[in-house]
N, C-alpha and C positions, 0 to 999 in steps of 0.2 A: 491775816492781812497784818500788817504792821501799821500802818497809817503814812503820815508827811514826818517825823520827830525822827532824829536821830537817836543808831542806839546808844550813847553817850548821853543821851537828856532824859529824865521824866517824860514820858508821854502825858497827852493830857486828852480828858476822859467828861467829854460832854455828858452830864446828867440834865434829863429833858424830863419836868414837872408841868403839865397842865394844869390850869386851877379854875375852878367855876365856884364861888360862897365856898372856898373851903377855909375859916379864918380861924377855927381850931384845929387843921392840919399843920397849915405851914411852915410854925415853926419845929415840931417834930419831925416832920420830911426834911427838914434843912439840918437839923441836932444829927438825925440818924444817919445821912450823907454823908455827912464831915467826920463823922464816930467811925464810920467802916475806912472813908482811904484817909483817916489819921494814921490805920494801921498799917497802910501800902505805901506812907510819905515818901519812901526812898525809890519806889518807882514809880509812881504816877503821879501825876497832877491831875487837879478839875476845876473845870466849873459847874455851875447850877443853873439851866436857866428856866424860868418861871414864864412860860405864856398866861395871861388873864386872859378867860375869856368875856371878858367883860364884866369882873363878877358886882353885886351888889349890894355888899356886905364888907367886911372894914379889907378883903384879901388885899386889896392892892396897896394900901398902906402899912400892913405886916410886910409886903414882900419890900419896899422900899427902904424899909427900916429894914430889913435884913443886908441889900443891898448899899446903903449908907454905911453899916457896919465892915461888912465885907465884899471887897472889890469882887470877889470870885462869886459873888452872885449879881446875875443876866437878870431882866426881866422886860417883858413889853407886856404893853397893854391893848386887847385890841378894840376897835372903834364902836363894835356892838360883838353881839355872841355869835360866833360862827361854826359852830359845833366841835364837837372833842377832834373829828378826825382831821380837819384842816388847824386846827391848832396845833396838832402832833405834827404834820407834814412841815408848820411852817417852823414849829420849833427845829425840825430834823435840817431845816433849810438854813439855821443860824449857829449851829453849831459847827465849834473852832478848832474840835479835838481829832485828834489822832481815830477816835471813836464814840458813839454816843449810844449813853443808854436812857431808854423811856421805862419811867414809873410814874405812878398811880399818886396823888398827896394824899390818900386815906394810909398808904406803907401798908395796903393789902400784899400787895406784892413785895417783900421784904429785902431791903437792899445790903442783906448780908449773902445775897445769893451774888450779890457784884465779884466776888474775887472766882469766884468760881467760870462765869462769864468770861471776865478776862485773862483765864488763864489758857479759856479754848480758845480765844481772839490771838491771842499770842500764839497757839499752836497751826494757827495757819486758815481759822475758820473765819470767813468775812460778816456771817448773821448768826447770832449767837440767838436761841429762841427757849424762853422760861413756858414749858411743859407744867401745866394745871394740874398736878398730881391729885391732888385735893381740894375742896374748896366748902367752908361753911354755908352752902345754904338748901335749901328742900332739895327732896330725893327729886319728884319732878320735874324742877329746875335744869339739875345737873345732868338727866336722862334727855333732856329735850335741848342742850348745850352739846351734849357729844353725840344726838342725833343729828345735829345739823350740823359739825364740825368735822363728820364722817359722809355726809351727803353732797354737802359743799366740796371735799377734798376729791370723792369719785367723778362733780359732774365737771370739773377744772381740770383745765390743763396747769394750770401753774403750780409750783413748788411749795404748797402750802403745810404746815406741821398742825398736824391735830392737836386739840384741845389746848392751843393756844391761844396768848389774848396780846396786848400790846407790850406787855413786859421783854424787853430783848435786847442786844448787844448790836452794832452797824455801823463796820466799819467804814473807815475814810471812803474807800471810793465806791461804795454805795451811796454816801452821802453826795457825793460828785452829782450821782447821776440822776438821784432825783429833783437836783435844782431844773434838770432837762423833763421832767413831769411834768405833763398839762391835763390836769385831770382835775374836773370841776368838782367831784363827787369822790373826794377819795378814800379811798379804802386800806390805810397808809400798812398794817400789817401784811396784807395782799402784794403791797408794792415791794414791801424790801423782801419777801421771801422769792417772788417774782425775781426782783435783781440780782437775789443770792446765787453764788459758784459754789459754796462750801457753805452750808449750811446744818447745824448743831443743834439741839435741842438736850434742856436740861431740866430733869422734872425738879417740880419742892411743891409745896405745902400753901397753900392760898390762905392767908389770916382773915379774919373776919373785922372788918370797919369797926375802929376805935369810939370815933367822934364824927357829928357831921351825920349827913343822909344821902346814898348815892343818889348820884347822876343821871341812871339808868333805871328807869323806871321798866316793869314790862313792854309801855308802847315803844320807849325807847331802844331796848333790845329788840324789837321784832324788826324795825326802822333798820337797823344795823345791819340785824340778819339779811333783811332785804337789800340792802347798799350791798354786802357783801357777795350774794351769790349774784347779783345783779353785774356787778364790778367782773368777775371773775368767771361768766358761763353766759354764754346765749341759750342754755337749757327751756327756757321759761318761753321763749320765742318756738324754739322746737319744739317743744309739747304743746302749743296753740296750735302749730300745722299740723301736727298728728296726727292729734284728736277731733279738728277740723276734718281731717281726709279721713279718719274712721268712723265719723256721726254721717259724711259726704254717703261713704259705702254704705251703711245702715240705711240710710235711708232709700238709695238708688234699692239696695235687693229687697225693703220690704215694698216700695212701690212696683218693683218687678212680681213680688208673691200677690199683692191686691190685682195686678192687671191679671196675671197668670188665674189666679180663682176665677174671676170673674168671667174671661172669656171660655175654659176649656170646662170647668163644672159649675156655670150658673151660680155663682153665689151671690145672693143678693146684700151685703152689706149695709147694715143698719144706717143711721145718720150722722153716726158719732160726732156729734159737738164737744162731747167733753176728750175726749182724744184727740181732736183736732187743736181743742187750743192746750192743751197740755204738750203736747208739740213744738205749737206755735209760743209757748212762754218757754219751755227749754231751750228754744231755737236761741230767743232773744237772749236769755240767760247768758248763752254758751257765747254769741257774740260778743255782747256785754263784758265778758271778764275779761275775755281776747283782745277786745279793744284796751281794757286797763291796762296787763302785760305790755303790750305796743307801743301805748302809751307814756308808759313809766321811760323806754327805751329812747324814744324820739325826746320826750323831755329835757332828759339829757345828754342828748344830742344837741338839741337846741342851746340848754344851758353851752355844752362845751364852746360850741361856733359861735359865741356873745365875746371868750378870752376875757371872761373878768376876773379881776385878782383873786387868790385863793384867800388871803385875810388882809385887812385893811388894818393898821397899825397907829392907834392912838398916839404911845409914847412909848422911849425906852430908856431903859436905864442899865446902866454896864456894857451896854454893848458896844462891842467895838464896830467900826466904822467898816472895816473888813467885811464883818457877817453880813454889814447892813449891805453892803454893793453888791454880795453877793445875790442875796435877796432880790435886791433891784434887777443886775444882770439876767439871772433866772426868769424874771418876767421877760425884758424884752426875747430871749429865745423860744419862749412860749408864745411870742407873736405880736406885745406889746410893743408899737411902733415907739413909742416914746422914748425920752432918753433917761438913762442912770438917775439923774438928780433929780428928772420932773418925777419920775416915781415914787421917788423919795421926799420930794417934798408935797406929794399929794396928798401920800397914804400917810404922813404925818411922823416917820421913823425917823425925827433928827434926834438927839439924845437928849433925855431931860436934867 
């Protein structure tokens, strides 16, 4: 997919970098992206969009400093931390380029893969996904990731890529469709794969983080895995129904067995207090588990129907008004009845 620029012009590529307390990595990320595009200066122009998820360190000041020196650097700072996935979705919606590439600020996903992404994009692929061939982490965690990705792909009807993260190139046609998505708990890597018509993967080796600490400890990885499962599959609800049906059938069979033995063989069953107690506790536990699964879906439906904004922007730097207008118009398309100008005013998206 070629995007919106004419063939006689350099194509604009938006580089999206979500940030939360990454003061040690921001300048490195900016320099690495700039160096890669300097080697392709005859074909591509670039912009870097930093989405600051309300960092509490010096990240915001560093980004503003870079933006003051280089107008290709654009930034938005959110009024509070809205989470990684919402940050990435907002960055996609703000992208002005013919295509956008999302990359983490810690550079574990190397910018040197960009040329390969762009080569496949020029051949007509609308989504080019980085496939993690190797990553520097413990073996149990690698196995857990591999098992999860394969389980999710098997349970989902969407076009998900195995062993992939958020490191990917998205064509303008897909970016435009993301403005129409109204998802209160977005799973962006799944959304972009769902919208893709011609998706391809690029294997690469993921590097170790050089500075700062990971923003995804085990608890957040589990939460992300739950988001992916609930967003792309109703299997947990079906599992609850099937297990409940199975338990009901076993209970009926057990009841018939006791009645049959009592009536036809005169078996005098003991009082069985312990057995009754265990069965009651087992039933209560099953109910609690399945109500919890159903509650996850009901809670997301509740949040969805309230039509709250994906993110609230505190201020922006170097972001074109056209990008902000598209963001506001997308909110209107998703059911917000306010006028675009009112949305921009209330969300604080005026230029800094």
